[in-house]
VMD Tcl script that draws the C-alpha trace (Angstrom):
set ca {
  {-15.36 95.33 127.70}
  {-16.15 98.63 129.40}
  {-14.22 99.03 132.62}
  {-15.64 100.42 135.86}
  {-13.43 102.93 137.66}
  {-14.83 103.92 141.05}
  {-14.34 107.51 142.17}
  {-13.64 107.47 145.92}
  {-13.84 111.22 146.56}
  {-17.01 110.83 148.62}
  {-15.36 108.23 150.84}
  {-12.62 110.77 151.52}
  {-15.27 113.42 152.28}
  {-16.75 111.15 154.96}
  {-13.31 110.47 156.42}
  {-12.40 114.15 156.53}
  {-15.53 114.98 158.52}
  {-13.92 113.48 161.61}
  {-10.24 114.32 161.25}
  {-7.13 112.96 159.55}
  {-7.15 109.50 161.16}
  {-10.87 108.92 161.10}
  {-12.79 106.18 159.42}
  {-13.35 105.03 156.75}
  {-9.84 104.00 155.79}
  {-9.49 105.32 152.24}
  {-6.75 102.91 151.23}
  {-8.64 99.91 152.53}
  {-11.73 101.10 150.68}
  {-9.71 101.21 147.45}
  {-8.39 97.70 148.07}
  {-11.87 96.39 148.76}
  {-13.40 98.07 145.71}
  {-10.79 96.40 143.53}
  {-11.39 93.07 145.29}
  {-15.11 93.45 144.64}
  {-14.44 93.67 140.91}
  {-13.79 97.28 139.86}
  {-11.09 97.67 137.23}
  {-9.89 101.06 138.43}
  {-9.86 103.72 141.14}
  {-10.47 107.39 140.32}
  {-9.64 110.40 142.48}
  {-10.10 114.10 141.82}
  {-7.94 116.13 144.21}
  {-8.87 119.80 144.40}
  {-6.70 122.69 145.62}
  {-8.44 122.95 149.00}
  {-8.10 119.17 149.58}
  {-11.67 119.05 150.85}
  {-11.93 115.37 150.02}
  {-8.92 113.72 148.34}
  {-5.66 115.05 149.72}
  {-2.50 115.17 147.66}
  {-0.89 112.70 150.06}
  {-3.78 110.31 149.40}
  {-2.78 110.23 145.73}
  {0.79 109.28 146.64}
  {-0.50 106.58 149.00}
  {-2.93 105.21 146.43}
  {-0.16 104.90 143.85}
  {1.38 102.13 145.92}
  {-1.98 100.62 146.91}
  {-3.99 100.40 143.70}
  {-3.26 97.26 141.69}
  {-5.65 97.91 138.79}
  {-5.52 101.41 137.27}
  {-5.28 104.71 139.10}
  {-7.00 107.57 137.30}
  {-6.24 111.05 138.64}
  {-8.57 113.83 137.49}
  {-8.04 117.54 137.79}
  {-7.33 120.94 136.34}
  {-3.71 120.97 135.10}
  {-2.47 123.73 137.38}
  {1.24 123.74 138.31}
  {0.50 121.99 141.63}
  {-1.62 119.33 139.97}
  {0.97 118.69 137.27}
  {3.70 118.39 139.89}
  {1.56 115.80 141.69}
  {0.92 113.63 138.65}
  {4.54 113.92 137.51}
  {5.56 112.46 140.86}
  {2.86 109.79 141.04}
  {2.73 108.79 137.36}
  {-0.76 107.28 137.45}
  {-2.00 105.00 134.70}
  {-4.34 107.74 133.47}
  {-4.65 111.48 133.97}
  {-8.02 113.03 133.11}
  {-7.81 116.76 132.43}
  {-10.85 118.65 133.76}
  {-11.28 122.45 133.52}
  {-12.57 122.93 137.08}
  {-12.59 126.31 138.76}
  {-10.92 126.14 142.20}
  {-14.26 126.58 143.98}
  {-16.27 124.16 141.82}
  {-18.48 121.81 143.83}
  {-18.21 119.23 141.06}
  {-17.19 119.15 137.42}
  {-19.67 121.16 135.36}
  {-18.25 121.60 131.85}
  {-15.86 120.08 129.38}
  {-12.86 121.76 127.78}
  {-13.01 124.26 124.98}
  {-10.40 122.32 123.06}
  {-10.28 124.93 120.32}
  {-9.43 127.83 122.61}
  {-7.05 125.82 124.79}
  {-5.63 123.55 122.11}
  {-2.01 124.74 122.36}
  {-2.07 124.56 126.16}
  {-3.60 121.08 126.17}
  {-1.15 119.86 123.53}
  {1.77 120.86 125.79}
  {0.19 119.24 128.85}
  {-0.58 116.02 126.98}
  {2.99 115.81 125.70}
  {4.37 116.30 129.20}
  {2.13 113.62 130.70}
  {3.00 111.20 127.93}
  {6.66 111.79 128.69}
  {5.98 110.62 132.24}
  {4.18 107.48 131.12}
  {0.52 108.36 131.75}
  {-2.38 107.86 129.39}
  {-4.32 111.11 128.96}
  {-8.05 111.72 128.72}
  {-9.70 115.11 128.15}
  {-13.08 115.86 129.76}
  {-15.35 116.95 126.93}
  {-18.86 117.88 125.86}
  {-20.37 116.24 122.79}
  {-19.74 118.95 120.17}
  {-17.98 117.19 117.28}
  {-15.76 120.18 116.55}
  {-14.44 119.90 120.09}
  {-13.77 116.20 119.53}
  {-11.77 117.11 116.42}
  {-9.79 119.70 118.36}
  {-9.19 117.23 121.19}
  {-7.70 114.75 118.73}
  {-5.30 117.47 117.57}
  {-3.85 117.75 121.10}
  {-2.47 114.20 120.94}
  {-4.69 112.94 123.76}
  {-5.33 109.20 124.00}
  {-8.95 109.46 125.04}
  {-11.81 111.80 125.73}
  {-14.17 111.52 128.69}
  {-17.70 112.48 127.72}
  {-19.37 114.68 130.33}
  {-22.67 112.85 130.85}
  {-24.60 115.25 133.08}
  {-26.90 116.27 130.21}
  {-27.58 112.63 129.35}
  {-28.46 111.82 132.96}
  {-30.68 114.90 133.30}
  {-32.63 114.17 130.13}
  {-32.78 110.38 130.46}
  {-36.18 110.14 132.16}
  {-37.83 112.40 129.59}
  {-36.56 110.40 126.62}
  {-33.50 108.23 126.66}
  {-33.12 107.98 122.88}
  {-32.93 111.74 122.51}
  {-30.68 111.99 125.55}
  {-28.12 109.54 124.24}
  {-28.08 110.75 120.62}
  {-25.32 113.39 120.95}
  {-23.21 110.95 122.96}
  {-23.59 108.22 120.38}
  {-22.46 110.63 117.66}
  {-19.53 111.95 119.68}
  {-18.33 108.48 120.66}
  {-18.54 107.22 117.08}
  {-16.66 110.27 115.81}
  {-13.98 109.86 118.47}
  {-13.57 106.21 117.53}
  {-13.21 107.18 113.87}
  {-10.41 109.56 114.88}
  {-8.63 106.85 116.85}
  {-9.52 108.19 120.27}
  {-10.58 106.05 123.20}
  {-13.85 106.99 124.89}
  {-14.54 107.28 128.61}
  {-17.65 108.70 130.26}
  {-18.61 110.08 133.63}
  {-20.87 112.33 135.70}
  {-24.29 111.47 137.18}
  {-24.25 107.91 135.86}
  {-26.20 105.49 138.05}
  {-28.01 102.16 138.14}
  {-30.94 103.62 136.22}
  {-29.13 105.11 133.22}
  {-25.81 103.29 132.92}
  {-26.85 100.13 131.08}
  {-28.54 102.03 128.25}
  {-25.53 104.31 127.74}
  {-23.31 101.25 127.60}
  {-25.57 99.55 125.06}
  {-25.63 102.62 122.83}
  {-21.90 103.43 122.89}
  {-19.97 100.40 121.66}
  {-16.78 102.51 121.72}
  {-17.00 103.00 125.50}
  {-13.74 102.00 127.20}
  {-14.37 103.11 130.77}
  {-16.89 104.79 133.04}
  {-15.93 106.69 136.18}
  {-18.64 106.67 138.84}
  {-18.47 107.95 142.39}
  {-21.33 109.84 144.01}
  {-24.19 107.57 142.97}
  {-22.23 104.39 143.67}
  {-21.20 105.48 147.16}
  {-24.75 106.66 147.91}
  {-26.17 103.32 146.75}
  {-23.63 101.48 148.91}
  {-25.18 103.03 152.05}
  {-28.27 100.92 151.41}
  {-26.97 98.01 149.35}
  {-23.48 97.45 150.73}
  {-20.26 98.27 148.94}
  {-19.49 94.82 147.54}
  {-23.02 94.31 146.22}
  {-23.10 97.83 144.76}
  {-19.83 97.48 142.86}
  {-21.07 94.22 141.37}
  {-24.44 95.75 140.46}
  {-22.68 98.52 138.56}
  {-20.43 96.02 136.80}
  {-23.54 94.10 135.77}
  {-24.79 97.18 133.92}
  {-21.67 97.04 131.76}
  {-22.13 93.48 130.50}
}
mol new
graphics top color blue
foreach p $ca { graphics top sphere $p radius 0.5 }
foreach p [lrange $ca 0 end-1] q [lrange $ca 1 end] { graphics top cylinder $p $q radius 0.2 }
display resetview
């Protein structure tokens, strides 16, 4: 079964627009999303705390009853946060501090020694580790050499190309997922997945352990309601 982890960054963005005590209540949103059927909650705190704040991550650790997945660039501040919180999963993403959203996977060849050290440290604190990655098979090989548990395939290219030809769009992802599975790596996926393109990706990647979806799901919930939307996304993963 492929699990759905809901990224709640955009809910935090809405809250922050009106001050620290404004609605929506982020913790209640996480509880409700779990109650509606999601198997995990994802957050991606950034250095400027423009959506998820570091304190939110601490608060979510004692709120989330499924799996908490914390994404981010492994800077000293981020590593201190996840050492303290010890989430179920840490997803390493090579974001620049001013990135609007994630826009590239790791060069696991260039940063292999660094990532190996980070993975070992996170394992020592009890977290599963996933590395955000493009579909190049040499990068998958290099990711496996870091000791990571999983990779998260960066699916922006798949989503962009889906309407023009879904078979061509999914091909590199099918190959990367199969290769990762052969190497003993788990496979996650995320970025620009939605109700139009998710089911096909799921059908084509039998290795897929988890998808992390935030922006599209929260946008759909404005029209469809949060409970209905979570269940619609889960239906795509059956």
